[in-house]
Residue, then its C-alpha position, 0 to 999 in steps of 0.5 A: x788416693x784424693x777426693x775423686x778416688x774417695x768418691x769412687x770407693x764410696x760408690x763401690x760400697x754403695x753398689x755392693x750394699x745395694x746388691x746385698x740388700x737386693x739379696x736380702x729382699x728376695x729372701x724375705x720376699x720368699x718366706x712362704x715360697x715352698x721349698x725355697x732356698x735362700x741366698x747370701x751375697x759374698x763380697x771381696x775387696x778391690x785392690x790395685x797397686x800403682x807402680x808410678x808411686x812410691x810406698x805406701x802410696x802405691x797400695x790403693x784399696x778401691x772399695x768392694x765388689x760382689x764376689x758371688x751370690x751363693x745359694x744356701x741348701x740347708x733344709x727348711x722346716x717340714x709342715x703337715x698339710x691336709x693334701x695327700x698329694x703334697x711331698x716333702x723331702x727330709x734330707x738330701x735330694x731333689x724331685x725331678x720334674x719336666x716341661x716335656x723337653x727340659x729337666x728341672x730339680x726342685x724341693x717344692x713338693x706341692x704337686x696336684x693330680x691333673x687330667x692329661x687325656x681321657x682317663x689318665x692323670x698325672x702328678x704335676x706342680x701348679x705351674x704344669x711341670x710333671x713329676x718324674x719317677x720309676x714306673x712299677x710294672x704289674x706284679x713287681x714289688x715297687x719298693x725294690x725298684x732302684x733304677x730305670x727310665x725317668x717317665x711322668x708319674x701317670x695313673x688311670x682316673x677309672x679302673x674297670x672291674x675284675x672278675x674273681x679268679x680265687x676264693x680263699x676260705x678258712x673254716x672250722x668244721x664242727x665235729x661235735x655233731x654226730x656223723x650221719x648213719x647213712x650218707x644223704x648226698x647234698x647233690x642228690x638233695x639239690x632241687x632247682x625247682x624248690x626255693x631254696x634248692x636245698x631245704x634248711x635241714x639238708x645241710x649243716x652250715x652255709x656260707x654266702x661268698x660274694x664274688x665278681x663277674x667280668x664286668x665287675x658286677x657283684x653276685x653270690x656263690x653259696x657254699x653248703x657243708x654237711x657231715x658224712x657217715x665217716x667221722x673224719x670227712x665232710x662233704x661240700x657243694x658250691x652253687x648259685x641261685x638256679x634263676x641266675x644260671x645262664x645254662x637254662x632250667x633243669x633239676x640241677x640249675x645252679x649246682x656247680x661243684x661237689x666234693x669232700x674234705x678229709x681231716x686227721x683225727x687231731x682235726x688237721x686238714x688232710x685232702x680234698x676228695x671226690x671233686x666233681x664238676x656239674x657239667x649241665x642243668x640235667x646233673x651230669x657230673x665229671x671228675x675235676x682235673x683242672x687245678x690253678x698254677x698254685x694247685x687249687x681246684x678250679x670250677x667254672x661259673x657264668x653269671x651272664x657275662x661270660x664263663x670264669x674260672x675260680x680257684x678254691x682254696x680251703x688251705x690245702x693244694x694238689x701237688x701234681x708232680x707227686x699226686x699228693x695234697x699239701x696243707x698250707x699251715x697259715x690258713x688251713x681249715x680245721x675240724x674241731x668240736x666247736x661251732x662251724x665258723x668262717x675264720x678267714x675269707x678272701x676273695x679277689x676281684x673287684x668292681x669298677x672304680x674312680x680315683x679317690x686319693x693317693x698316698x706316698x710312702x717314706x721310701x717313695x712309693x706312690x699308691x693310688x686308691x680307688x672308690x672300690x677299695x683297691x690300691x695300687x703301687x704305680x711308681x717310685x719317686x727317686x731323688x736327684x742327688x748332686x755332688x756339689x751345689x755348684x752343679x746347680x743354678x736357679x731357674x726361677x719358680x722354685x726350680x733349679x737346672x743342672x749346669x752344663x755337663x752335670x748329671x745327678x745320681x738318682x737314688x731311691x728314698x728311704x730310711x737308710x738313703x740320704x733322703x726320705x719323702x714324707x707325704x701330706x707335708x711341704x718343706x718351707x723356706x729355709x730363710x731365717x727371719x732373724x738372721x735376715x733382719x740382722x743382715x739387713x740392718x748391717x747392710x743399711x748401716x754400711x750403705x749409709x756409711x758409704x753414702x756419707x763418704x760420698x757426700x763428705x768428699x763431694x762437700x770437701x771438693x766443693x769447698x776446695x773449688x770455691x777457694x780456687 
């Protein structure tokens, strides 16, 4: 190899080191790019054998060239943020996003809620790519979904109010008060012309129960409780203020339902008895024979937005099959010699609400919270898992594309999964500054050395030509 060959070899080294410096520069330029995956330049020698020359002159090293630019998929540091819609992946996997036509994969979890049409919102990257996930059907535990079609993660910006359909109330009924000598029925004492319709001394205890109508408006139901002549039995009456009763005016306006609660000698709840509905404002009563699917007695109330049925759960339900009452041990009411008290009260239904915030669980379940204190699971975010880094190629914008013919495995995230998702966090770039600076110095020295080869060979060639 002569002087001309030395110049060519030096030129190949300069070209290779230039590409290497470019890769390092790209890494350093993306130190703050969310979820960025650094690269490294891989070099190889360029060798040829000349058949026209005798050994050892037949072996010619012709310099170097870039063999490949390898993307490094090791995990970057996870940083907490103040944005609840931010997501970071711990472990393996990628988020799946779409521009409406093509699928892309990314570790960049900087998602933001954006309105796509009136009343509907999606989680998207700032560049507009929509996050894809498994949508949770109503009534299904989102954490049990492990497969399905990938669709944009979408939720309502505003939800309508929901009417109350069930009241669960766990109470202690006070047996320290003596039983009545003769029954003074609460229904008989009700007088809608008085305010309040039941005088204070006519009952032992009153509970105000907030409920919602079909429009999401809040109203109060009143539960009145009193002793009877039977030491083991208490009576109750459910009503609303008479002036709020759309059935009209009459002596029994506001009265809705009456009944009795029987307890055992040890204070355990046994059954409900003599359940009656107040059919009209004149006081017509009909036996209650309507029960919910769970076996709770159902009464009807109308706050002006239309009739709605409400199930009443004291901690016992009626088994229609064998015509018996079954005590629910986890929240059954009791009758002990201690003051009346509401131990637990739960009422479904809620007013209208606007989107307030969101939360992502470790197993990828997206929870949406509204201003009415309601939270709904809307989707589960799967992770795209590739068998080899060679199945991905960079697409820019912190995105990757699957190479032709490659389909990733969609896995549910979680503790037992190769990857988990953390909300309110972002994964940083996996570029190590110290390593990159070492690479940069090494490449700089190699570049300078190869450039020196070119100038040296050029100078020698010039000296030779001057002697000719």
